[in-house]
LOVOPA-386017 format. One record per residue (C-alpha): residue in three letters; x, y, z. Coordinates in steps of 0.5 Angstrom, whole numbers, plus 500, padded with zeros to 3 digits. Example, Ala and Ser with C-alpha at 12.3 -4.5 7.8 and 13.67 -1.06 7.14 Angstrom:
BEGIN
ALA525491516
SER527498514
//
This chain:
BEGIN
MET559360542
SER559366547
ARG553369549
LEU552376546
ARG549380552
ARG543384550
ARG545391553
ARG540397554
PRO541404551
SER543409555
ARG538415558
LEU542420553
VAL541415547
THR534414548
ALA533422549
ALA536424543
LEU532418539
GLY526421542
LEU528428540
ALA530426533
LEU523422532
ALA519428534
GLY523432530
SER522428524
GLN514427526
ALA514435526
VAL517435519
ALA511430516
GLN506434519
PRO502438513
ALA504445513
ASN499450516
PRO496453509
ASN495460513
ASP502460514
TRP503462506
LEU509466508
LEU513462513
ASN512456508
ALA516459503
PRO522455501
ASP527461503
ASP528468504
ARG528470497
ALA521467496
ARG519470502
PHE521477499
ARG518476492
ALA511474496
LEU511480500
GLN513484494
GLU507481490
GLN502482496
ALA504490496
GLY502491489
GLY504497485
PHE503504484
HIS496502482
VAL495500489
SER496507492
MET492510486
LEU486507489
ALA487509496
VAL489516493
GLY482516489
GLN478515495
ARG482520499
TYR481525493
GLN473524493
ALA473524501
MET477531500
TYR472534496
ASP466531500
ALA470535506
LEU470541503
GLY463541500
GLU461540508
GLY465546510
ASN470541514
HIS477544511
GLN481541517
LEU479534514
ALA480536507
ALA487538509
TYR488531512
GLN486527506
TRP491531502
GLU496530507
LYS495522507
ILE494523499
ARG502525499
GLU503519503
LEU500514499
ILE503517493
GLN510517496
THR509510498
GLY507508491
TYR513510488
ALA517507493
ARG514501490
ARG515503483
PRO521508482
ARG519510475
ARG513514477
GLN517518482
PRO519524477
SER512525474
ALA509525481
ASP514530484
ARG514534478
GLU507535477
PHE504534484
LEU508534490
GLY513539487
LYS509544484
VAL502544488
TYR502540494
GLU504546499
PRO500551495
VAL494547496
LEU495545503
ALA496552505
ALA489553501
LEU485548505
ARG488550511
SER486557510
GLY479556512
ASP476560507
ALA472556502
GLN473560496
ARG481559497
ALA480552499
TRP476550492
ALA481554488
GLY486549491
PHE482543490
ALA482545483
GLU489546483
ALA490539485
ARG485536480
THR489539475
ALA495536478
CYS493529478
MET490530471
ALA497532469
CYS500527472
HIS496522469
ASP497525462
ALA505525464
GLU505517465
ARG501516459
VAL495514462
GLY490519460
PHE485515460
MET484515467
ASN482522467
GLN476520463
GLN472517469
ALA466519473
LEU471521479
PHE473527475
ARG467529472
ARG464529479
THR469533482
ALA470538476
ASN466544480
PRO464545488
PRO457541490
ARG451546489
ASN448547496
//
């Protein structure tokens, strides 16, 4: 009977085995729950998660409402430059919103960006209080017309539009 000689593995085999074991230990460790996007099984699932996080047009409209109120407040304080800035940001928010929901673009372009954006901006930048308030009224009407065009006219029946129907009394 011949004696089998026990051989020691080479250093290369030992290193490869160590890497394989280390890799299997990394996979066995629980995923970090804060890596919600990286933990998705594939890119399609990641894009779906990002799309859900971005939300729809309503996300932009919430921010538009805040900037609309800020524009009204800025005019009330005589800060036409800030009012114009808010108006510019409203345009960006609407465009971002319809990038996510393209079905909203025709109404937004027709009722809001196409008709009134530039004249309202010019009125706000004029520095003339009466002209700026007339521009604001035009913007308010355009917002409400767009809501009607999109069959969400109930949006017009809220405190924000009632509060901003007239310039504040000083």
